[in-house]
C-alpha positions as CSV (number, residue, x, y, z in Angstrom):
1,M,93.3,-33.0,24.3
2,T,93.1,-33.1,28.1
3,N,95.1,-29.8,28.6
4,S,97.1,-27.3,26.7
5,N,100.3,-29.3,27.2
6,T,99.2,-32.6,25.7
7,Y,98.4,-33.7,22.1
8,I,96.8,-37.0,21.0
9,G,98.4,-38.9,18.1
10,Y,97.6,-42.0,16.1
11,I,99.7,-44.7,14.6
12,G,98.8,-46.9,11.6
13,T,100.5,-50.3,11.6
14,Y,101.1,-53.7,9.8
15,T,99.3,-56.4,11.8
16,T,101.4,-59.3,10.4
17,G,103.2,-59.3,13.7
18,N,101.9,-58.4,17.2
19,S,100.0,-55.3,16.2
20,E,96.3,-55.2,17.0
21,G,95.5,-52.3,14.6
22,I,95.4,-48.5,15.1
23,Y,97.1,-47.2,18.2
24,C,96.9,-43.9,19.9
25,F,99.4,-42.0,22.1
26,T,99.7,-38.8,24.1
27,L,102.6,-36.4,23.7
28,D,103.2,-34.4,26.9
29,T,105.0,-31.2,25.7
30,E,105.8,-30.1,29.2
31,Q,107.3,-33.3,30.3
32,R,108.7,-33.8,26.8
33,K,107.8,-37.4,26.5
34,I,105.3,-39.7,24.8
35,T,102.9,-41.8,27.1
36,D,99.8,-44.0,27.1
37,V,100.4,-45.9,23.9
38,K,97.2,-48.2,23.4
39,P,95.2,-49.9,20.7
40,V,92.0,-48.0,19.8
41,A,90.8,-49.9,16.7
42,R,91.3,-53.5,15.8
43,L,91.5,-54.2,12.0
44,D,94.0,-55.7,9.6
45,N,96.9,-53.7,8.3
46,P,95.6,-50.1,8.9
47,T,98.9,-48.9,7.5
48,Y,97.9,-45.3,6.7
49,V,95.3,-43.0,8.5
50,A,94.1,-39.5,7.9
51,I,92.2,-37.1,10.3
52,S,89.5,-34.6,9.4
53,K,90.3,-31.0,9.8
54,N,87.8,-30.7,12.6
55,S,89.4,-33.8,14.4
56,Q,86.1,-35.5,14.5
57,F,86.8,-38.3,12.1
58,L,89.6,-40.7,11.3
59,Y,89.9,-42.5,7.9
60,S,92.0,-45.6,7.6
61,V,93.3,-48.1,5.1
62,A,91.5,-51.3,5.7
63,K,91.9,-55.0,4.9
64,E,89.5,-57.9,5.4
65,G,90.5,-61.2,3.8
66,I,90.7,-60.7,0.0
67,L,89.0,-57.4,0.3
68,G,90.7,-53.9,0.7
69,G,89.4,-50.4,1.1
70,V,88.8,-47.7,3.7
71,S,87.2,-47.4,7.0
72,S,85.9,-44.3,8.9
73,F,85.8,-43.7,12.7
74,K,84.4,-41.2,15.0
75,I,87.0,-39.8,17.3
76,N,86.8,-39.1,21.0
77,S,89.1,-36.1,21.1
78,V,89.5,-36.4,24.9
79,T,90.3,-40.2,25.3
80,G,91.5,-40.8,21.7
81,E,89.1,-43.8,21.4
82,L,87.6,-44.6,18.0
83,V,84.2,-45.9,17.1
84,K,83.7,-47.3,13.6
85,Q,81.3,-45.3,11.4
86,S,81.4,-47.0,8.1
87,E,83.5,-49.1,5.7
88,Q,83.9,-49.6,1.9
89,L,85.7,-52.6,0.7
90,S,86.2,-54.3,-2.7
91,E,87.9,-57.3,-4.0
92,G,91.8,-56.7,-4.3
93,S,94.5,-55.4,-2.1
94,S,94.1,-52.5,0.3
95,P,95.4,-49.0,-0.5
96,C,98.6,-47.6,0.9
97,H,97.6,-44.0,1.4
98,V,94.3,-42.1,2.3
99,S,93.5,-38.3,2.4
100,V,90.5,-36.3,3.2
101,N,89.6,-32.7,2.2
102,S,89.1,-29.9,4.6
103,T,85.3,-30.0,4.4
104,N,85.2,-33.7,5.2
105,D,83.1,-34.8,2.2
106,L,85.7,-36.3,-0.1
107,V,88.1,-39.1,0.6
108,V,90.8,-40.4,-1.8
109,T,92.9,-43.5,-1.7
110,A,96.1,-44.5,-3.5
111,H,96.4,-48.2,-4.3
112,Y,99.9,-49.4,-4.8
113,H,99.2,-52.9,-6.0
114,R,96.0,-52.1,-8.0
115,G,97.7,-49.1,-9.6
116,T,94.5,-47.0,-9.0
117,V,93.4,-43.9,-7.4
118,E,89.9,-44.1,-6.0
119,A,87.5,-41.3,-4.6
120,Y,84.7,-41.7,-2.0
121,Q,82.2,-39.1,-1.0
122,V,81.0,-38.8,2.6
123,D,77.3,-38.4,2.9
124,S,75.2,-36.3,5.3
125,D,75.4,-39.0,7.9
126,R,79.2,-38.9,7.8
127,R,79.3,-42.3,6.2
128,L,81.5,-43.3,3.2
129,T,79.8,-43.9,0.0
130,S,80.9,-46.5,-2.5
131,P,83.6,-45.2,-4.8
132,V,82.4,-42.4,-7.1
133,S,85.5,-42.5,-9.2
134,V,88.2,-45.1,-9.9
135,V,91.1,-44.4,-12.2
136,Q,93.4,-47.1,-13.4
137,H,96.9,-46.0,-14.3
138,E,98.8,-47.6,-17.2
139,G,102.4,-48.1,-18.1
140,S,105.7,-49.0,-16.5
141,S,109.3,-47.7,-16.1
142,V,112.9,-48.9,-16.1
143,D,113.2,-50.7,-12.9
144,K,111.9,-54.2,-13.8
145,E,111.3,-55.3,-10.2
146,R,109.7,-52.3,-8.8
147,Q,108.2,-50.5,-11.9
148,E,106.8,-53.4,-13.9
149,K,103.3,-51.6,-13.7
150,P,101.7,-48.7,-12.1
151,H,102.2,-48.4,-8.4
152,V,100.2,-45.4,-7.0
153,H,101.7,-44.4,-3.7
154,Y,100.1,-41.1,-2.7
155,S,96.9,-39.1,-3.4
156,G,96.3,-35.8,-1.8
157,F,94.8,-32.4,-2.3
158,T,96.3,-29.2,-3.6
159,P,96.3,-26.3,-1.0
160,D,93.2,-24.8,-2.6
161,E,91.7,-28.3,-3.0
162,K,90.8,-27.6,-6.6
163,Y,92.9,-30.6,-7.7
164,I,94.0,-33.9,-6.4
165,I,97.7,-34.8,-6.9
166,V,98.6,-38.5,-7.4
167,V,102.1,-39.8,-7.2
168,D,102.9,-43.0,-9.1
169,L,106.1,-44.8,-8.2
170,G,105.7,-47.5,-10.9
171,I,105.4,-45.1,-13.9
172,D,107.6,-42.2,-12.6
173,K,104.8,-39.7,-12.8
174,V,103.0,-37.1,-10.8
175,I,99.5,-36.6,-12.2
176,T,97.0,-33.8,-11.5
177,Y,93.3,-34.5,-11.5
178,D,90.4,-32.1,-11.5
179,V,87.6,-33.3,-9.3
180,K,83.9,-32.5,-9.7
181,D,81.3,-34.3,-7.7
182,G,84.0,-36.8,-6.8
183,V,84.7,-37.7,-10.4
184,L,88.5,-37.4,-11.4
185,K,89.8,-36.1,-14.7
186,E,93.4,-35.8,-15.6
187,V,94.5,-32.2,-16.4
188,A,98.3,-32.3,-16.1
189,S,101.2,-34.7,-15.7
190,L,104.9,-34.4,-14.7
191,A,107.3,-37.1,-15.9
192,V,110.3,-37.3,-13.5
193,K,113.7,-39.1,-14.0
194,P,113.2,-42.7,-15.1
195,G,113.8,-45.1,-12.1
196,S,113.5,-42.5,-9.4
197,G,110.2,-44.0,-8.1
198,P,108.3,-40.9,-6.7
199,R,106.5,-41.8,-3.5
200,H,105.1,-38.9,-1.5
201,L,104.6,-35.1,-2.0
202,T,104.2,-32.1,0.2
203,F,103.3,-28.4,-0.6
204,H,105.1,-25.4,0.5
205,P,102.6,-23.3,2.6
206,S,102.8,-20.5,0.0
207,G,101.4,-22.9,-2.6
208,K,104.1,-21.9,-5.0
209,F,106.4,-24.9,-4.6
210,A,106.1,-28.6,-3.8
211,Y,108.6,-31.3,-2.8
212,I,108.5,-34.8,-4.1
213,M,110.1,-37.6,-2.2
214,T,111.6,-40.5,-4.4
215,E,111.7,-44.0,-3.0
216,L,114.1,-45.6,-5.4
217,S,116.6,-42.9,-6.0
218,S,116.5,-41.3,-2.4
219,E,116.1,-37.8,-3.7
220,V,113.7,-34.7,-3.2
221,I,112.6,-33.2,-6.4
222,V,111.7,-29.5,-6.0
223,V,108.9,-28.3,-8.3
224,T,107.1,-25.0,-8.9
225,Y,103.4,-25.3,-9.0
226,N,101.0,-23.4,-11.3
227,P,97.5,-23.3,-9.5
228,T,95.8,-22.2,-12.6
229,N,96.2,-25.5,-14.5
230,G,97.5,-27.7,-11.9
231,S,101.0,-28.3,-13.5
232,F,104.4,-28.7,-12.1
233,T,107.9,-27.7,-13.3
234,E,111.0,-29.4,-11.9
235,V,113.6,-27.0,-10.6
236,Q,116.0,-29.0,-8.4
237,T,116.9,-32.5,-7.4
238,I,118.9,-33.1,-4.2
239,S,119.9,-36.4,-2.6
240,T,118.6,-37.4,0.9
241,I,121.5,-39.7,1.7
242,P,125.3,-39.2,1.9
243,S,127.3,-39.9,-1.3
244,T,129.4,-42.4,0.7
245,F,126.4,-44.5,1.7
246,T,126.2,-47.5,-0.8
247,E,123.9,-49.8,1.0
248,N,120.2,-50.3,0.3
249,N,118.1,-47.2,1.0
250,Q,114.5,-46.4,0.2
251,G,113.1,-42.9,0.7
252,S,109.9,-42.7,2.8
253,A,108.0,-39.7,4.1
254,I,108.4,-36.0,3.4
255,H,107.0,-33.1,5.5
256,I,107.6,-29.3,5.7
257,S,107.3,-26.9,8.6
258,S,104.3,-24.6,8.5
259,D,106.4,-21.5,8.2
260,G,107.9,-23.1,5.0
261,K,111.5,-22.8,6.2
262,Y,112.5,-26.4,6.6
263,V,111.8,-29.8,4.7
264,Y,112.4,-33.1,6.3
265,A,112.8,-36.4,4.5
266,G,112.9,-40.0,5.8
267,N,115.6,-42.6,4.8
268,R,114.8,-46.3,5.3
269,G,118.2,-48.2,5.2
270,H,120.4,-45.2,6.2
271,N,117.8,-45.0,9.0
272,S,117.8,-41.2,9.2
273,I,115.9,-38.0,8.7
274,A,117.5,-35.6,6.2
275,S,117.0,-31.9,7.1
276,F,116.9,-29.2,4.5
277,R,116.7,-25.3,4.6
278,V,114.2,-23.7,2.2
279,D,115.0,-20.6,0.1
280,Q,111.8,-18.6,0.5
281,E,112.1,-16.9,-2.8
282,T,113.0,-19.8,-5.0
283,G,111.9,-22.8,-3.1
284,L,115.2,-24.4,-3.5
285,L,116.7,-26.7,-0.8
286,S,120.1,-26.7,0.9
287,F,121.1,-29.7,3.0
288,M,121.6,-29.2,6.7
289,E,122.1,-32.5,8.5
290,H,121.2,-36.2,9.0
291,T,119.6,-37.3,12.3
292,S,119.5,-41.0,13.2
293,T,116.0,-42.4,13.8
294,E,117.4,-44.8,16.5
295,G,115.8,-47.8,14.9
296,D,115.3,-49.6,11.7
297,W,113.3,-48.6,8.7
298,P,111.7,-45.2,9.4
299,R,108.5,-45.4,7.6
300,D,107.0,-42.2,8.5
301,F,107.3,-39.1,10.9
302,I,105.4,-36.0,11.7
303,L,105.8,-32.6,13.4
304,D,103.6,-32.2,16.4
305,P,100.9,-29.4,16.4
306,S,103.3,-27.0,18.2
307,E,106.1,-28.0,15.7
308,T,108.6,-28.1,18.6
309,F,108.7,-31.9,18.5
310,L,109.0,-34.5,15.8
311,V,107.8,-38.1,16.1
312,A,109.3,-40.9,13.8
313,S,108.1,-44.4,13.4
314,N,110.6,-47.3,12.9
315,Q,108.7,-50.2,11.2
316,N,111.2,-53.0,11.6
317,S,112.4,-52.2,15.1
318,S,108.8,-51.4,16.3
319,N,109.5,-48.2,18.1
320,L,108.5,-44.6,18.0
321,V,111.2,-41.9,18.5
322,L,110.6,-38.4,19.9
323,F,112.8,-35.5,19.0
324,S,112.7,-31.9,20.1
325,R,112.8,-29.4,17.3
326,D,114.4,-25.9,17.3
327,I,111.9,-23.8,15.4
328,S,114.5,-21.1,14.5
329,S,117.3,-23.5,13.3
330,G,115.2,-26.4,12.3
331,T,117.5,-28.8,14.0
332,L,116.5,-32.0,15.9
333,E,117.6,-33.4,19.2
334,L,116.8,-36.9,20.5
335,L,114.6,-37.1,23.6
336,Q,113.1,-40.6,23.7
337,A,113.8,-43.8,21.5
338,D,112.2,-46.6,23.6
339,I,108.5,-46.1,22.8
340,Q,107.3,-49.6,21.9
341,V,104.7,-49.9,19.1
342,P,104.5,-53.1,17.0
343,N,105.3,-52.5,13.2
344,P,104.3,-48.8,13.1
345,V,103.9,-47.3,9.6
346,C,102.3,-43.8,9.7
347,V,102.0,-41.4,12.5
348,T,99.8,-38.3,12.8
349,F,98.1,-36.0,15.3
350,L,94.7,-34.5,15.9
351,N,94.4,-31.0,14.5
352,Y,94.6,-28.4,17.2
353,K,94.9,-25.3,15.1
């Protein structure tokens, strides 16, 4: 960060088009615009990235020929530049999601095509070890094209980091794993509506609730969370698209404001972000509005560190979109839609808190 008015963000991309790899950008909160978009790491299909809590390291999905895995980079927090630290690749497709814990010593990846969740430790030299745990999911569900086998789409940590939560689109399950010395052991499992295709998950800051985004049914599933045993209980399902919309839509990302008052969900096809108000006692959602993402196929979005802005990435139209966000009402207002980035997938910021 160069001054108190600017934040550095990163974009993971598909490199099947004109993209060169991982890009960074600067959000100027005073000028209310995004500038200085530039490539900072050249590698194949770094579609998802995660940043350590101390903002010193970035972990990225990685691909090299027939190999897939994860790469780590040292971050220059002033310029945004990245220097590769280590890489772990194995035969097979690359993962679609990566997370790192707050102590920066455990990295987990979700493999959509392999149907696995894999855990890596980070050694004292801040280098990735070979996988210390690989869990292969089994089964299928009702959608014969998309759910013919397991498709792990998300793996992340519970708020207390006691457990790892894994969301599997292919088998319509959210599975909780205990983790000791990087080794994963299943302790709980939630089966959701067949054919819904759960994709991503975010926790309420209280830790009492979580919100599951479904890709195939375009819904948010509200669940209560028991931190004692890692189990979830479903309490609500609410659509992210209008009942009148009958074209193809696939749910994408889901995020919650740090005050726990608003949940936002991405719609690819309807090309919008759905905004919901959260009941702080029950965790239940009430729909507020749809906001156009001013592009095609919004794969991801993120609130900036001040949470007065939201940045969305449109994969097919190759543009980022900047919105201002009213912290009190949770509503979004378009600021900038012409930020060119080739085939963007995920977007995130350095941690400034």
